C-alpha atoms as one frame of an Amber mdcrd trajectory, in Angstrom:
protein
 -46.902 115.115 -15.719 -49.126 112.227 -16.595 -51.400 114.587 -18.780 -48.270
 116.088 -20.149 -46.770 112.595 -21.103 -50.606 111.485 -22.587 -50.888 114.667
 -24.756 -47.616 114.327 -26.043 -48.381 110.641 -26.911 -51.238 111.690 -28.969
 -49.713 114.385 -30.734 -46.835 111.803 -31.811 -49.549 109.111 -33.061 -51.274
 111.764 -34.986 -48.224 112.586 -36.880 -48.498 112.050 -40.719 -45.865 108.688
 -41.299 -43.678 110.999 -43.445 -43.133 113.331 -40.841 -39.783 114.250 -39.965
 -37.764 117.264 -38.084 -36.646 119.571 -40.675 -32.942 119.408 -41.029 -30.342
 122.410 -41.201 -30.395 124.631 -44.217 -27.470 125.926 -45.293 -26.995 129.901
 -46.176 -29.980 131.389 -48.332 -30.416 134.050 -50.785 -34.045 135.611 -50.205
 -35.185 132.054 -48.430 -34.438 129.326 -51.314 -32.433 126.821 -50.557 -29.848
 126.383 -53.586 -26.532 124.913 -54.255 -23.576 127.622 -54.495 -23.922 129.323
 -57.649 -26.623 127.429 -59.085 -30.335 128.697 -59.746 -32.925 125.721 -60.225
 -34.472 125.958 -63.607 -38.125 125.669 -62.426 -37.239 128.569 -60.037 -35.823
 130.926 -62.199 -39.133 132.373 -64.207 -40.941 132.209 -60.899 -38.467 133.522
 -58.174 -38.781 137.257 -57.445 -35.728 139.227 -58.328 -34.666 139.443 -54.710
 -34.425 135.723 -54.448 -32.031 135.419 -57.620 -28.784 133.897 -57.193 -26.220
 135.517 -58.832 -23.330 134.127 -60.667 -20.009 136.288 -61.531 -19.799 135.328
 -65.402 -23.340 136.564 -65.553 -22.613 139.464 -63.308 -19.876 140.530 -65.805
 -21.963 140.456 -68.713 -25.170 142.275 -67.715 -23.641 144.650 -65.321 -23.171
 148.411 -66.093 -19.396 149.823 -67.712 -20.265 153.246 -68.336 -16.546 153.984
 -68.299 -15.389 156.092 -64.900 -13.479 158.934 -64.952 -12.102 158.418 -61.455
 -10.494 162.075 -59.690  -7.143 161.202 -58.820  -7.448 163.853 -55.665  -9.062
 160.886 -54.026  -7.297 157.888 -55.345  -4.412 157.209 -53.554  -2.696 154.950
 -55.671  -2.536 157.663 -58.573   0.921 158.367 -59.687   1.125 161.609 -57.379
   4.174 161.325 -55.095   2.462 162.786 -52.340   0.296 159.855 -51.923   2.743
 157.257 -51.584   2.807 157.019 -48.084  -0.881 156.932 -48.045  -1.278 154.145
 -50.340   0.790 152.495 -48.245  -1.323 152.821 -45.165  -4.366 151.331 -47.137
  -1.852 148.302 -48.130  -1.690 148.030 -44.167  -5.223 148.192 -43.695  -5.744
 145.600 -46.400  -3.130 143.237 -44.626  -5.095 143.189 -41.601  -8.624 142.774
 -42.491  -7.284 139.832 -44.457  -5.362 138.818 -40.886  -8.524 139.323 -38.997
 -10.561 136.981 -41.731  -8.587 134.036 -40.442  -9.968 134.265 -37.257 -13.825
 134.913 -38.309 -15.632 134.762 -41.431 -15.550 138.154 -42.936 -16.306 139.614
 -46.115 -19.342 142.282 -45.955 -17.855 145.328 -43.829 -19.193 148.457 -42.894
 -17.614 151.880 -43.126 -19.191 154.841 -41.003 -17.990 157.723 -38.745 -19.417
 159.411 -35.923 -20.075 163.200 -37.992 -19.889 164.148 -41.619 -16.597 165.168
 -42.938 -14.285 162.719 -41.305 -13.464 160.323 -44.236 -15.780 157.841 -44.330
 -16.419 157.722 -47.916 -12.709 158.100 -49.080 -11.949 155.370 -46.599 -14.208
 152.964 -48.117 -13.404 153.972 -51.698  -9.413 153.408 -51.217  -9.435 150.290
 -49.103 -11.822 148.648 -52.115  -9.181 150.003 -54.612  -6.504 148.584 -52.837
  -8.104 145.249 -52.591  -9.368 145.026 -56.428  -5.480 145.929 -57.225  -4.827
 142.530 -56.262  -4.314 139.796 -58.747  -7.571 137.861 -58.783  -9.324 139.727
 -56.258 -12.771 141.401 -56.538 -14.190 144.170 -54.701 -17.734 145.491 -54.746
 -18.217 149.052 -52.819 -21.752 150.126 -52.436 -23.120 153.406 -51.514 -25.503
 152.953 -49.032 -25.458 157.008 -47.861 -29.139 157.511 -49.436 -29.224 160.851
 -47.806 -26.041 162.313 -49.219 -24.052 159.763 -51.613 -20.310 160.666 -52.794
 -18.919 157.758 -54.198 -20.099 157.944 -57.579 -18.885 161.584 -57.885 -15.503
 160.168 -56.839 -15.382 157.682 -59.084 -17.027 159.624 -61.982 -19.848 157.745
 -62.132 -23.372 157.603 -62.821 -25.789 157.696 -59.843 -28.425 155.762 -60.710
 -29.218 153.526 -61.405 -28.674 152.465 -57.812 -29.025 151.152 -54.374 -32.493
 152.899 -53.723 -34.065 152.257 -57.151 -33.210 148.419 -56.198 -34.762 148.755
 -52.859 -37.615 150.315 -53.942 -38.231 147.568 -56.474 -37.429 149.926 -59.641
 -34.327 148.111 -60.651 -32.775 144.291 -60.757 -29.192 143.441 -59.656 -27.943
 144.144 -62.504 -28.622 147.532 -63.350 -27.650 148.970 -60.567 -23.964 147.433
 -60.324 -21.018 148.910 -62.503 -17.931 147.805 -63.311 -14.449 148.809 -64.040
 -12.898 147.366 -67.021  -9.292 148.004 -65.637  -9.398 146.886 -62.250 -11.548
 144.434 -60.769 -13.644 147.173 -58.798 -17.174 147.254 -58.438 -19.967 149.921
 -57.787 -23.351 149.935 -56.185 -24.184 153.549 -56.427 -26.674 155.248 -53.770
 -29.286 155.771 -56.980 -32.216 158.305 -56.659 -33.085 160.519 -54.051 -35.680
 159.225 -51.414 -37.696 160.773 -48.774 -38.230 157.564 -46.732 -33.959 156.075
 -46.256 -34.129 154.173 -43.125 -37.163 152.371 -44.231 -35.887 151.046 -47.577
 -32.723 150.351 -45.664 -34.269 148.287 -43.457 -36.963 146.286 -45.775 -35.243
 143.243 -46.138 -33.980 143.852 -49.904 -30.229 145.214 -48.818 -29.764 142.019
 -46.266 -30.735 139.711 -48.846 -28.469 141.509 -51.456 -25.522 141.524 -49.743
 -26.093 137.190 -48.550 -26.281 137.300 -52.235 -23.015 139.487 -53.026 -20.867
 138.109 -50.795 -20.327 134.549 -52.266 -19.070 136.323 -55.545 -16.817 139.377
 -54.298 -13.637 138.844 -51.886 -14.873 141.901 -50.145 -18.201 143.912 -50.302
 -17.559 147.499 -48.724 -20.368 149.320 -47.363 -19.868 153.003 -46.931 -22.910
 154.227 -44.495 -23.726 157.728 -43.068 -22.438 158.961 -39.718 -23.907 157.574
 -36.895 -25.002 160.334 -34.624 -28.949 161.890 -35.484 -29.230 159.131 -38.178
 -30.473 155.414 -37.591 -29.084 153.990 -41.248 -25.756 153.162 -40.311 -27.269
 150.880 -37.082 -29.713 149.558 -39.451 -26.951 148.359 -42.261 -24.409 147.255
 -39.614 -26.877 144.064 -38.677 -26.646 142.797 -42.134 -22.795 143.135 -41.789
 -19.813 140.927 -40.898 -17.679 143.971 -39.571 -17.774 147.240 -38.767 -15.319
 150.125 -39.024 -15.390 153.578 -37.678 -13.629 156.470 -39.526 -12.352 159.518
 -37.026 -10.603 162.406 -38.346  -7.396 163.291 -36.313  -7.902 166.554 -34.332
 -11.636 166.949 -35.330 -13.583 164.950 -33.349 -14.092 164.521 -29.466 -13.550
 161.279 -27.415 -17.066 161.558 -26.287 -18.406 161.722 -29.170 -16.153 158.512
 -30.470 -17.393 156.968 -27.467 -21.103 157.588 -27.891 -20.494 156.075 -31.604
 -18.906 153.268 -30.262 -21.522 152.135 -27.900 -23.537 152.426 -30.983 -22.153
 148.898 -32.097 -22.206 147.043 -29.126 -22.750 143.454 -30.159 -22.040 143.833
 -33.348 -18.581 143.240 -34.315 -16.749 146.141 -34.492 -13.307 145.741 -36.027
 -11.601 149.228 -34.823 -11.265 152.509 -35.329  -9.399 154.166 -38.689  -7.681
 157.582 -37.805  -7.771 159.684 -40.859  -5.643 163.090 -41.694  -2.761 161.843
 -39.101   0.785 163.679 -39.914   1.977 160.231 -41.761   5.260 161.769 -42.165
   5.427 162.248 -38.455   3.768 158.799 -37.581   4.939 156.354 -40.043   6.841
 154.052 -38.571   3.572 153.819 -35.926   0.968 153.557 -38.586  -1.069 155.666
 -37.280  -3.130 157.146 -39.627  -4.344 158.058 -42.999  -3.567 161.691 -44.781
  -2.401 162.689 -47.797  -3.372 164.617 -51.656  -7.259 165.760 -51.602  -8.745
 163.745 -48.635 -12.149 163.433 -48.695 -14.658 165.704 -46.602 -17.649 163.576
 -46.201
């Protein structure tokens, strides 16, 4: 014990006079300590793209505005009378998410499913629309399904440049974000096809991107690939505040759903969305999502 004490004493004496313990640092974007929404001028030219701290007005000015042609069959808030009940279900889901936020800081939300064809893209898109239709609310929806992207098709938007191009270092934040001038909805499409989706999603740039986007938007919704047989959703879930699993009524077995939920042990699993339920029969219990043009992805 005396030897340990002497070693510690010598180490203390050898420290420079100006040394002091490091102070806790606030949330960082790419590792640089910055005031919220402010980029230090001396770092602006030196900082790599992934470390840039974005501001809302600059983002609005520089992002793409291609003029989407949203497919009304996938928009439950369209004028189709048959979508009215389904639209109300998404408003309910939106309200429940805001209530969950009162208990824990949730801003980035991953939406996935057990298998393809359960409606995860449909849920991600219409949840984003439900949020963006509120006054002074902004939603960013990100297509992280780099293997079978669908969001740009539903929105009638360009597929590239997008997330894969950013993760490859071939595009910056501003060039991959698209905006709708009519509502406060923003999109990051999947981008150009790649042969290594899992490696790109886990290279750290997506984590930094989500951390940089979350202060700007009320919600950031990530449409991830199905869980079974792919590692992608589990990788992206580590960077998100919460996870929603979409299950298609009458299609997915209980055992497969149970296996999927076990994949998110230790992660903030918020709940399961039952997609394709008979709303007219179950509306009073708010049991699921159904309607014209249900997504098959």
